[in-house]
C-alpha angles and dihedrals in degrees: 000000000000122000120203115199117196109229096175123135093261091066109094125210088260090052090050093046089051092048093048089048090055092051089048092051091048094050091049093052095044121095094191110117089204093073123212128300107236122195112191117188150116113215091350137024104269097177129014118176146127114268129197101174131033092243088065093066110105115207102208122158135060105172133097122322132253114153089163090072095046092048092054090045092053093045090056098051117115117265091032114229118246089224140015124209116197115198107198147132086242097244093129147087121262133211112281091224135033121271122218099252119073110257127212119188113207109195122206094201137038108240117148095205096054092038090055091053092063105106116252092238090066123074116230139197138176116238115222124210 
């Protein structure tokens, strides 16, 4: 699995804390000793690495937002992930066509407009603090 964390300027400290909490919960519940691949970025991947503990997540970015680019990048990695989880406030563009891995968009805020823009081929859920 690959996790993409949106580190664009639109992500507030509360959004980032919620996203990091989701990663921490996932790591605690995972039994995979290989950890989780985390890509942090805004319009480009700023950091991409395996993490085994929440304190290893690096929140680098702060510019514009283009999760479409990061989703495609993650889907093309070798070996390809079986699933991609995108942690975002939703204020982004998305790929125009489906990628091979399953994609789950975990939104840090409830906003009907941005939620409606998530493509129908992606699953979505709202994170709760």
